[in-house]
N, C-alpha and C positions, 0 to 999 in steps of 0.2 A: 658429642665431639664437635659437631658442626656449630652448635650454639656457643660452645666455649671459644672456638676459634673466632667467631663473629664478635663476641664480647671483647676478646683480646685486641682485635683490629680496631674496634671502636674506642677501647681504652687508650690505645696508642695514638689514634687520631686526636682524641680529646687532649691528651698530654701534649702533643705537638702544638696544638692550637694555643693551649694555656702557656706553653713554654715560649712561644713566639707570637704574641698577640698582634704586634704591629705588622709583622710579616704576613700573618693570617689575613688581616684586613686588606693589605695590598694584593694578596693572592686571590681573594674573593673578587676584587675589582678586575684583575687581569683575566681570571677564569670566566667572568661574565662577558668581558669584551671578546675573548676568543670563542666563546659559545655562540654569541650573536654572529660573529664572523663566519663560523661554521655553517649556521643556518642560511646566511646570505649566499655562501658558496653553493650550498645545496639548491637554493632557488635559481642560481645562475645555470647550474648544470642541468637541472630539471625544473623548468618553470611550472609544470603541472603539479608540483608538490603542494603549492599554495601554503607554504609555511609562513605564517604571519610574523616574521622576525621583527618587523618594524614596531609591533606592539610591545616588544621587549626593550625598546630603546627608551632612554630617559625622555620625559615630557611627551611621550606618545599619546597620552590621554588628554593632552591639552587641546581643546577644540576651538571652534570659531572659524573653521575652514569654510570658504564660500564655494559652492558647487553651482554649475550652470546646467540647465536643461534646455537643449535646443529642440524646439517643437515644430511649428509649421505656420502656414498662412492662417489668417483670421478665418473663422468658420470651419476650419479643417478639424479632423479628429485629433490630430497631434496637438494643435493649439488648445483645444478644449481640455485635453489631458494635462498639458503643461499648466494651464490656469488652475485646474482642480487641485493639483498637488503643491501649488504655491500660494495658498490662501491663509496660511497660519498667522502671518504678521503683516498688518497694513503699513504702508509707507506713506505718511501724510503728504509729503511733498513730492512723492514719486522718486524712483531711482532709475533715471533714464526712461525706458519705455515701460518699466514694471511699476505697478502700484501696490504690490504685495510680494512677499517672499514666503517660501516654505521652510519649516524647521524639522530637522531630523531628531530622533530620540536623543542623540548626543549633543544637541544644540548647534550643530553645523547648519548652515543656511543653504537654500536652493533658490536660484533665480531662473525664471522662465524667459527665454529669448525667442521671439518668433523668427522663422526663416521661410524660405520658399518651398521647403519640403525635404524629402528623404536624401537626395544626393547632396544638397548643401549641408544637411545635418552630418552626414558621414565625413565630409571634408573638414567641417568645424571640429569634430571630435578627434580627428587624426592630428590636429595641430594645437588643440587647447587642452591643457591639463585640467583635472578636476571637473570633467564634463560628462554628461549623460545625453542620450538622445534616442529617438526612434527612427529606424531605417527599414525600408522594405527589403526582404530577402532578394528580390529581383535586382535591386541596386547593388547589394553586396556581391552577388555572383558575377557582376560585370567588372569587378575590380581585380587588380593583380595582387598576388600574395604578399608582395613587399608592403603595399599600402595597408593591407589588413593586419599586418604585424603590429601596427601602432594602436589597435583598438582591441577591446574585449567584447565578444558577442555573448551576451548574458543569457537571454531566453526569448523564445517567441511569446508574444502576448495575445495576439488575435490575428485573424485573417482579413486582409483588405481585398476588395473586389473591384474589377474594372467595370465602370458604368459608362456605357455609350448611349447617351440620351439622343433621341431623334425627334424632330418636329413632326407630329402625326399628320397634320394637314398637308404637309409637303410630300411625305412618302406615300401615305394611303391614297391620296388623290391621283397619283401617277399610275397606280395599278388598276384599281377598279373601284369607282366611287360607291358601288352598291355592295361591295364585298367587305365584310368586317374582318379586318386583319388583327391578329394578336401579335404581341412582341416576339413570340417564338417563330412567327412566320417571316420576320425580317432577321435573316441569319447570315453572319459572315462565316464562310467556310473556305476550304481549299478551292472550291468551284462555286463562288458566290453567284446567286441568281442574277442574270443580266439586267433585269429590271431594277434591282437594287443598285447595281453599278451605274446604270443610267441616271438614277436619282443623284448619285454623287457627282457624276460628270456634268450633268445638264441643269440640275435644279438647286443643289446645295451651293450656297454662297459663302457662309461663315462657319468655320469649324473651330471650336474652342479646344485647345490642346494643353493649356496650363502654362505656368511660369517656368522659365529656365531654372533648373536646380531641383525640380520636383520629379517624383517618380511618374506622375501623370504625364509629364512632358516626354519622358523617355519611352513609355509604353505606347502613348498616342502616336509618337513619331514612327515607331516600328509598325504599328497597325496600319497607319496611312501609307507607309512604304509598300506593304503587301497589297493594299487596296489599289494603289496606283499601278502596280504591276498587272493586276487583274484588269484594270481599266484599259490598259494598252492592248492586252490580249483581246478584250471584248470589242474594242474599236477596230481591231484588225489593221488593214492598210489605210484606213481613213485617217486624215490629219487629226491629231489629238492635242488639245491644250487644256491645262488645268485652269478651271474657272473659279474655283473656290479660294477663299482667303483663310489662312491659319491665324487664329487669334490667340493672344497670350494675356487675356484679362486676369486680374486677381480672382481668386476663388470667390471672394465676397461679391465682386462686381458681376461675375458670371452667374452666380446663384440669383442675384437680384434681377438680372436681365431675363433669365429663364422664368422666374416667378412672375414677372410683370408682363410677359408676352401676351399681346392681345391679338387673337386670331382674326378678329374682324377688320383689322387694319391691313389692307392689301399692300403687298410689296410692289414697289415701282421698278419697272425694268431698267436695267443699265444704270441704276443709281445705288451707290454704296450705302449700306445701312449697317446697324449693329445688332440685327436680329440673329440670334444663335440658332442655326439649323441643326447642328450636331455638336454635342459637348462630351468631351472625355473627362472622366474623374475617377481617380483611384482612392478609395477610402473605405472606412468601416461601415457596417450596417447593423441595425437600422439607425437612421438619424432623422431628425425633424425636417431638415432641408430636402433630403431625397424623398421622404414621404410626401411632403408638400408638392413636389414636382410631379410625382406619380399620381397623386390624388386629383391634381388639376385636370388630368386627362389630355393635356395639351402636348405632353411629351411622353414617349415610351422608351423602353430599353431595347437596344439591338442585342440579339443573342450572338454568342460566339461558340462555334462548334469545336469539338476536339480536333478535327483536321486542321482548322485554322490555328488553334493553339500549338499543334505539333510544328507547323511551319514557323510560328513565332519563336519557339524554343530552339529549333534547329538553325534557322537563318541568323538569329541575333543572340544566340547563346543565353537566352533568358532561362529562368527557373520557375516558370509559372505553372500552375496546376488548375485542373478543372474545378469550377466552383458554381454555385447557384445561389438563389435568394430564398430558399425554403425557410419558413418560420422567421421571416424578416419583415414582411409587409402584408397588409390585407388587400392585395390587388393582383393584377396579372403578373407581377414580378415573380411570383412563385414558379412560373413556367419558363422563366428566362434562364438560359445557361450563359456562363461567362468564364473569365479566367481570374485566378486569385494569386496573391502572394502574401507570405507571412510578414507580420510586423515584428521586428526584433528590437529588444532593448539592448543598446550598446553603451560602452563606457570607455573613457580614455585608459590607456594601459597603466597609468600611475595609480589608479584607484584600487584600494585594497578590497579583499573579498568581503570583509565585515561591512564596509561602507556600501558595497553592492547590495548586500542583504538588507541594509537599512533603506535603500532605494526601493527594493522590491516590497518591503513592508510598507513604505510610504504609498506606493501605488495600490497595494492591497487594501490599505486603510481608506484610501480615497475612492475605492471602486464605486460606491453608491453615488458619490458626487459626480464622478466621471460619466457613469451611465445616464444620470439625470440630465447632464449637460448635452448629451447626444440625442436622446429621445424622450419624449413625454408619453408614457403609456397610460392607456385608459383602463378603468376597472374591468375585470376583476384583478388586474395586475397590482401587486403591492410592493412595498419596499424590499421584500425578500427577493423579488425579481431583479431589482436594481443591484442588490448586494450579491447576487449570484448564489444565494443560499438555498434555492429551491430548484428542483428539476421539473416542476409542474408548470412553469411559466409558458405562456402561449408563444412567446418570442425567444429567440436565442440572441442574447446581447453579446457584444464583442468580447468582453473580458471573461465571459463564461463559456467561450467556445472550446478552449483547449486545456481545461483544468489548470489554469494559472494559479489558483489558490493552493492546489495540491503541490504544485511545483515550489511555491513559496515556502510551504511547510517543510518540504523535503530539504530545501536550501538551508533553512534555519537549523535543522538537525545536523546537516552536513557541516555547517559552520562550527557547531560545538565539537564535533568530532575532529575537525581540522585544528581547533585550538588545542585539543589534547595532543594531537600529532605534533604540534609545535612545542608544547611544554615538555613532552617526554625526551626528545633529543636535546632540548636545552638543559634539562636537569642532568642528563647523562654527561653532557659536555662539561657542566660545572663540576661535577664530581670527578670526572676523569682528569680535568686540567688542574683542579685545586691543589692536590697533594704534591705533584711534581713541581708546580709553581711555588708552593710554600717552601719546599726543600731548597729550591734554587734561590728564592728571595732571601731565605734565612742565611744561606751560605754567602750570598753577595753582601748582605747586611753585616755579617760577621767579618768578612774580608775588609769592608769599608771601615768598621770600627777599629779593627786591628791596625789598619794603615794609619788611621788618625792617631792612635796611641803610640805607634812606632815613630811617627813624625814628632810627637811631643817628647819622646825619649831622645831622639836625635838632637832636638833643640837643647834639652837639658845637658846632654853630654858635650855639646859644643861649647856651652857656657862654663861648664865645670871640669874642663880638661879630662874628659873621658870617664868621669865618675858621676854617680848619682848620689846626692846628699841624702842623709837618713830621712829627713822630713819629706823629700820628694819620693823616696822609696815607699814610705807609708801612703802618700797620696796616690801614687800609681797603683800600688797593690789594692788599695781601697776601690779605685776606679775600675780595675779589671774584675774585681770581685763583684761589684755592683752590676757591671755590664753582663758578666756571666750569669748572675742571678736573674737578671731581667731577660735573659735569652738573646741578648744582642751579640754575645761572643760564643762561638762554639768551644767545646772542650779542647780541641786541638789548638785553636788560637790562644785560648786562655793559658794553656800549659807553655806555649812558646813564649808568650809575653812574660809570664812569671819567671821563666828561666833567664830571659834577657835582663830583666830588672835585677835579678839576683846576681847575675854575672858582673854587673857594673856597680854594685853597692860597695861602700868603703871597705867593709870587712866581709868578704864573700862568705866565709864559713859561718860567721855570726848571723849574717843576713839570711843565709839559707835555713839556719836553725830557727830564726825568728819566724820565717815563713810558715814553718810547720808547727811550732809550739808557742811562739810569742803572743802577747795580748794585742800587739799592734796589728796582727794579722787575723784577728778573731773572726772577721767576716768571711775570709777564705776558708778558715777552719769550720765555721758554721755551715757553709755550703757543702764542704766536704763531708761533714757529719750528716747533713741532710740527705746527701746522696746515699750514704751508707744505711741510714735509717729508713729511707723511703723504699718504694717498690723497685724491684730490679728491672729497669726499663730496657736493659740490654737484650732481654729475651724477646722484646717486641721488634727489634730491628736496630740498625745503626743510628747513632746520635747524629743530629745535623752538624 
C-alpha cells in the first residue's frame, strides 16, 4: 500500500515536470534561492550551527583568495611559525616585506606579516578580513566581549612561559659570593625575600620589558607593578626612588645583547649603559635562543611562586597558570617554576569553517619545519621528535604539548559531519519549496499567456467590428491548442479562450461544431483524444 502511494506521488511529480518544463526550471532556481536563504537565516538565528551555506552559492569554489597571517617580532616563536607556513612559493622581487607565500590545498594564498606580538595581532584580526593570527589567552581575557565578537577563537596550539632572565653576577654577588645559588633560590612570591628586592632597587639598572603591543610587555608591566609595591613596603619609611630603566628593545636586539654580554667588563657607576640586567620574555620552549642564554651561565631564570601568580591573576584579571620547564632544557631550568598562558589560533569572523580546517592542516603539515626552526636537537632525537609522532622524545616540543594533532583530526571529521548537516536541510528545502513553486509558476505562466491571447483577440475584434474572421479563428484555435499542449495554458484558461473565440466567430453554431468535429481544429481534437487515451491524472490531484 505504501509503495503504491509513493509510486503514485512520483508519477504525478514526473507528469507535472514534463507537463510544465519551463516552469519546472524556474521553480528549481527559485527553490534553490529560498533554500540558501533558509540556511542563511538559520545561521543568523544560531551562529553555532556552522551551516556552510556559502558553499552552496554560485562560484563558491572559485579560489584565489589572499589570507594574511599576523605573526610577531623577528626571532619570536610566532614569527618562526609564520615563516614556516608561508614557504610554498617564492616571490623573486618580494611582496612588500614577504619573500614567499603559503599555498592552501584549494590554491588560496597566505602571506606572513610580522607584528610586535599578541596584542597587536588581536587588534589586526578584529579589523582585517581573511586574516589569521596567534594570540595569548592572557591577552584575550583582558578584552571586552564586544571586541571578541569580531574574531573566532579556533584552538590552543601550545603553552608559552614567562621567562625572567637575571644577570647572575649581579644577583649572586649581592647575597653571598661563596654560596652557590640556583634559579629556584631567586623567587618572586607574595613576600619576596628582601635581598632580592634590594637587588632590584639598588643594583638593577636596565630591565627589558618588550615592545608595546606584545604580551611580554603586558605581563612584564604587571609583574614590575607588584615588585614595586613590595619595594615600597620593604623600604618602609625610607625615601624611595626607582633607579632602574625600563627598556623596549626589539626581541632580536635584546637576544643579541644578552648573548654578547661580557662579564669581565665592569659597569661604571652613574653612567648609562645598555647592559640588560633583567629581561622579560613570553614565548614557547624549547628554543635555540633561550638554550644559548642558559648554557652561557651568564644569565639564569627567576622563579615565580604560586602566591605571586595568584596576586597577578587577582590584581590584573589575568588568566595565567602555573608552569615549569620540565623536559625543555638540559640545565637548571628544570627546577624553575614560572607562569604560563596558552597560545590560541584566531581568525577573523568572515572566515568559513572549512578554511579554518585548511589552516589547521597547514600548521599540522608544517609542524616538522616549525619545530626545527625553534630548536636544533642533538642525537638520539630524530625527525619523529620534530614531527610529534613519538612519545619517547627526551624533550617536549611546543606543538606536541596538548595533542594538537588529535584536535586537527577531530576537526576534519567534524567538518565532514557539518557538510552533511548543511546538505540535508538544503535538500529538504529544495523538495519542500519546489512543487508549491512549480504550481504557482505554472499558474502565473498560464495567466500571462491567457492575457496575451486575450489582448490579441481584443485587437482583432476592434479591427473587424466585433467579429473574428474564419482564418483568425483557425489561427487562434491553433495557438491555444499548441499552448495547452506545451503546458503553457491550464485547462481552465484553455476552455475560457476556446469559448470566447467561438462566441465571436462569424457563424457561431458552425464555428462551435467545427471546434469539436472539423479538420481545422484537429490539434485540439488530438489533445482531447490524447487526454482520453492517456492515464487518468485526475486521480493524482488537481490539474494546474
